[in-house]
Structure formats: structure tokens, C-alpha cells
N, C-alpha and C positions, 0 to 999 in steps of 0.2 A: 368873493374878494376878501382881502384883509385890509384893515385900517386901524389906526391908533384907537386904543380904548380911552374913554373919558370917565370922569367921576360919575356921570349919569348912568354908566354901565355897571356900577357896583352891585346892585341888587341882582341883575341877571347873572353876573359872574358868580355871585354867592349861590344862586340856584344851580349852576352848572357843577360846582364843586362840593355841594352839601353832602353827597353820599360817597365821595372819593376819600380814600384812606380812612374808611369807616367814620366819616364825618369830621375827621381831624386834619383836614387839608390846611396848609399854611397860607394859601393864596389870599384869604380874606385879611390876614394880618399884614401882608405886604402890598395889598392893592393900591392904597394911597401913595405909598412910596414909589412904586413902579410907575404910576401914572404921572407923577410930577418930576421924577428923576430924569434930567436931560440925557443921562448916559444910557437910559433904557428905552427900547422901542417895544412897548407893551402893546401887542396887537391882538385883534379879534378877527375871527372868520365868521362871515355872515352868509346865510343861505335863506332866500325868500324873505329878506328883511329881518331875519332872526339871528341873534348871536348864538353860535353853537360851539365855538372853540376859541381858545386863547393860547398865547405863547409870548415869551419875552426874550428879546435879544439885548444883552447888556454889553456895552462897549468898555473893554479894559483900556483900549488905546485906539488910535485911528486904524490900526491893522489887526487887532486881536479882539474877538468877541466870545461871549459865553451864552449858550442857549439854556433856557430854564423855564419850568412851569407850563409845559404844554398840557392842556386839558381839552378833551372833547366831551361834550354833554353825553352822558351814558346812553340817552335815548337815540343818539346819532352815531354811536360807535359801530364798527364793523362794516362801514359803508365807504371807506376810503378817504374820509375827511381828515384823518390824522396825517396821512401821506400828503394830501393836498395842502394842509396847513404847513407841514414841514417844508414842502417844496417852495411855497411862497415865502417862508421865512429865509430860506437859503438864497432865494433870488434877491430878497431885501439886503442880506448880508453882502452879496456881490455888488449890488447897486451902491452900497455905502463905501465900497473900496476896501472891505475887510479881506485879509489874506489868510487868516488862521481862525478856526473855530474850535471850541471845546464844549463838552457837556458831560454830566455824570448821570448815572442811572443805577437803579437797584438790580441785583442779579436776576430777579424773576420777572423783570419788566421785558418779557420776550418780544412783545409787539414793537416796542420802541427800539430795542436792540436790532431786531431784524430790519426794520424800516431804515434806521440810520446807517447800518452797515451797507445796505443796498444803495444809499446815497453816496457812500464812499468814506464814512467815518471808520476809524480803526481804534481798537482798545490799546491804550498806552500805559495804563497803571491800574492796580487793584488795591483797595483799601478795606479795612474792617471798621465799620461804624460802631463805636463804643459809647456807652452812656452809663452814668451812675447817678442815682438819687442820693443826695447828701442829707443824712439824718443828723441827729444830735451826735457831736463828737466830744470826747474828753478834751478839755483845754490842754493845749500843748504849745510850747514856744515854736514860732515859725522863723526858721533861719534863712529863708530865701531872700536874696537881694532883689529889690524891685526897681526897675528903671523904665522911663519913658523913651529911652533911646532904643529904637528898633533897628537892628543891623539889616543890610541888604542880604536877602536869602536867595541863593541860586538853586531854588527847588520849588515845586508846587507847594503852596500852603492853603489850608482849608478855612472856610467860614461856613459853618453848618454844612450844607451839601455842595457849596460852591468851592471850586478850586481855582486859586489865582495862579496862572501859569508862571513857570520859572522865568520866562523872558520879560515879565512885567516888573519894572522897577518901582520903588516907593510903594510896596505892597500895603503898608500900614494905612494908606488912604482908603482902602476898602474894608477896614476893620473898625469896630466900635470900641473906642477907648482902649487901644491895645497897650500892653505893658510887657516887658521882658522880665522873666523871673529866673534867677541864677542860683543853683545849688551845687557848689563845687564845680566839677567839670561839666555838669549837665545844665541845660537851660531850655526854656520854652517861651514862646510868644503866646499870650492868652488875650482874649477880648470878650466883650458881651455878645452873646449869640443874637443875631438880628431877627430870628424868627421865633424864639422861645424866651419869654420873660423869665428872669431868674436863673438863666443857664449861662455858665462860663464855658467858652470854647477854647480848647487847646488847638491853636492854629498851626503850630509847628513845634516840634520837640527835637532837641539834639541830645542823643544818648552817648556822650563821649566816655562816660564811666559806667560800664554795664553793671558792675557790682553795686553801684549807688542808685540805679534807676528806681528800684522798688521804694526806697526811702524818699527819693525825690518826688515820686507820684503821691506818696502819702502826705508829704508837706503841701503839695498842690491842693489836695483835698482840704486840709486845714486852712490853707489860704482862702479857698473858695468859700468855705463856711464863714470865715472871719469877715469876708466881704459881702455876706448875706445872700450868696447864691445857694440854691437848693438842688441844683443839677449841674453836672459837668459832662462835657461831650468832647469826643476826639475822633478824627479820621486817622487811622493808623496804617501806615504802609505795610504791605504784605512782607516786606523785607525785615520788619521789626519783630522782635520776640514779644508775643502778647502776654507771656507769663507774668511780668510785673504788673501789668494792667489788671489781669484777671484776679491776681492775688489781692489787689486793692479794691475789688468789688465792681470793676467795670464789666459790662456785659454787652454782647452784640444783640441785635434785634432778633434774628433768626439763626444766623450762622456766621462764621468768620469769612473774611474775603468776600464781602457781599456788595461792595460798591465799586462800579467800574467807571473809569475815566476814559473818555473818548476824544479823539482829535481828528481834524481834517484840514488839508489845504483847500481853500475855497476854489481855487482854479481847477482842482481835480474832482470836484463834486459832480455827481451824475443826477441832475435834477430833471 
């Protein structure tokens, strides 16, 4: 069965994820937030009275949800518990009246991809996960215009590995201290990354002036350093030219086009 996780489950959850992602899983950092956030249904799968799996369903609205953070204790993997957990979470989504679901995954997470495609999810977009450590930079004037006014964006925008769907309005409410930075015809929405301290997230970027993109990104780096960030992160659509990012020192984890965004109509899911 699945049921909501409580603060008392924290140590067991930590045990489950301690070897995942080489011991660098983000779940311990978001555990408290997900437990207390009313928009999150942070659930656990119990077998024989023991917690063996976790998953989170975040509500963007009454009709749209985001799936994230499924983990199965490595000692229990390969026994169908991931599919059981996934199926129970999809039943939960249906019971809540959700109509649309999204999730993202890494390109080599073949088990998750196979399972969710069998449920009825389909890939709708591909991104490159880029990151740069910001070291010492030579002092330089920053000509970017900074504003707290965030326009409505009719596209997916990212926050770490979460993508806020294009149909969701007032996307800024899902970001931490977002600002809009404008440099000529180019602009971006940036915010504090929710899972990595000291990291600035580029949530959305508009490259209207292609010739000016490289300099715009360079100014973003100087802005980040001036704000005491030591890392900068972006999810870049496969339709964008990665050249300006790479020339400014941004690097993918393992390869380009490595993050897949999936979608499903809840009514069409095969649970």
C-alpha cells in the first residue's frame, strides 16, 4: 500500500537513498519541504510493515501534476515494486481529478522510461542539462537590467529538473526569488536553485539576438558571481544552439540532449 510520508520517516528515507546517485541524491534536502508542502503528495510504499519506496506527486493546479523523486530501496529493486509504486501514484492522480501529468528523466534511466511508456506517457521534449562552476572572475561592469516583473511565458520553464508546463500561469510562484535579466534583445528568468545551495538556475532564456547571446551569457556569469553564487545551471532545449553556452564554459553531465520530458493524459493511462 502507499500512504503519505511523515517527518518520522526521514531516517528510513535517508537509508533508501544513501547509495543512489553515488550518495549524492537530493531527496534528503527536499524531504522536509515535500512533507509539509500542501501541493505535494509525498508518498511511501510499504511491504511487510517496512518502507521500501517513495514517490512525489506535485500539483501545479487542480488539473495538472508533476511526478518526481521515485526511489525504490536497492535491496528491493528488480521485483516489480517500481511498477507497483508507479501504478498506485497514477491511481492517486486520477482520484485527485488530475487530467494531465508530466515528469522528466535522464536518458539512461531505461527502467523508468520503459515503465512509464508502458503506462502511456510519451516524450514531448528533449533538453541538455548544462552546468558551470563559477570561479574567480575578473571584475567587469554588468550591463544587464534587473527586474522583479516576470512576464507570462507560453513555454515550459525549468527549475532544476522540474519543468513547469506551458499551460500553467503565474509560473514565478514555483521559483525561488526569480528575477528577469535583460541584455539588449536577449533576456532570461533566473532564480535560486531549490536543490543546490549556491546555484543560480536559468529558468528560461529568450535568444532574440543570436549574435549577442555569447556576451549575454558571459554577463550572466558575472551577475551570478556578483550575487555570490558559485554554480550556474540551465536546461537548454534541443532547438537552441549550444555553442554560446559551451564557449562560456557550460558543460553537460555525460552528453548533450540528455534530459527527456514526458507527458500523459490521465484518462489514457494504462494502469
